[in-house]
N, C-alpha and C positions, 0 to 999 in steps of 0.2 A: 864933144866932148863922151869920154867912155865912160862905162861904166861905174869906172872906179873914179873918175874925176867927181862923182856925184858925192853928198854932204848924206851922213846918216840921217834918219828922220827924228825929229824931236820927241822928247818922252811924252809930250802932249798927242805926238800925231801915233805914237806906239800905243799910247792908253785907248785913243778913240776908237782905231782899228780893233783892236782888243775887245772892246766892249760890242762889237756885232759880233763876236763869237759867242754861240748858245753855252757853248761848252764854259768860258770865262763866265758868265751869268750862273748856270747850274750851280757850279762849284764856290760862287760868290768870290772870286778870287780879285784880288787887287795888285796891280802894278806899283810896286814902293820905289822901283828905282829900274832905268835903262840907259845906260850912261857912261862912256869911256870903258867899255869893255866889262863892264859889273851890271848884272841883273838881281832885283829882288822881287817875289811876289808874296802875299801873305792870303790868308783864310781865317774864319771864326771857324773852331769847330763845334760841330751840333750832331744832332743822331742822323740827320742825314748823310752826313759821311761815314757811317758804321758799317761794317759787315756783321757778321749775324752772332759775332761773339762780343760783341758791344765795344769795338774800338776802331779808331781810323781805319778803313781799308790802305793797302797798302799803295793801290792805284792812283788815290789821291797824293799820297804823298810823294809818290813817283812824278805825277801830273806837275806838281808846283815846281821839284829839281827841274824837269824837263824844260818846264814854262820859264822859271829862272833862266836856266842857259841859255834858252833862245831869246830871250829879251837880251841879255849879256851879247848874245853875237850880233842880232839886230842893231844894237849901241854902233856897232863899228863899221856895219857895212852900208854902202848906199840905199836910198830909200827905195823900195820896192823890188831888193833882191830876194830872190826863194831860199828856204831853208828848212834842211828836214832833219830830223835825227836817224842817222845810220844806225848806231848801237849803244847800249848804255849800262852800265854794270851799277848794282845799286846793292847798298848793306841797310839792312833796316836794324839798326841799335834799341831802341825801346817803343812800348807800345804808347797808343795816345788815348786818351778819353775826353780831355777839355782843353780849355784854352784856345791859344792863337797859333797856328802855323805858318812859318814865314823862312821860305829857302832863300839863301843868296847865293850866286855863280858867277866865277869867272872864268876869262879865258886862258888856257895854259898853252896853247898853240895856236896859231892859225897860218894854213898856207893857203893858194889859190883857191882849192876847190873843198876843202876839209878843213875842219877844227875841233879841237880837244878841248873840254871846258870840265870843268870842277864844280860841284853844287854840294850846299850844306843845308841839311832841314833841321829848324829848330822849332822845339814846343815850349811856349811862355805860357805859365801860370803865375799870375800875379807876378812879384819878384824873381821867380824861379823860372830858368830857360836853361833848358837841356838838349843835346845835341841827339836827334832822334834818326838820323838817315845820311848815310853818303853816298854821292853818284859820280860818275865818270861816266862822259858821254861823247860820241864821234859825232861830228853833224857835217852834210854837207852842203856847200856852198853853190848855188845855181850861177854859173858865168853864163852872163848873155855875149854871146859872139857878135857883134854887130859888122 
């Protein structure tokens, strides 16, 4: 059986693996979706995520988008396939001070060793939901050659 004959990991397996990451714990990120080429993660905004100007640090916003894109890609690859971000471009649209941050991502193109993904980051405050960032990223897919 080749690497590409193996099934993708379940959402529960992806969540369990992520919970072992100190970075997930540090940002209190939650995997909301990792299935069928779509990924979504979220976190609650609090002062831990602020930079000195008292708004959420751009690195936090990028991390959510990057993680959502990784979840989308992992959801279609065989369990254990390694991926890494090659490059990404982000447009920050609005500052964030309160609420819930959520990032959702989809695969735009998948080749044998690279994939291009898009992510949108939203901020939700009560019934108001605003798009605060858009990201386009390229990922490397490690191909095991047995």
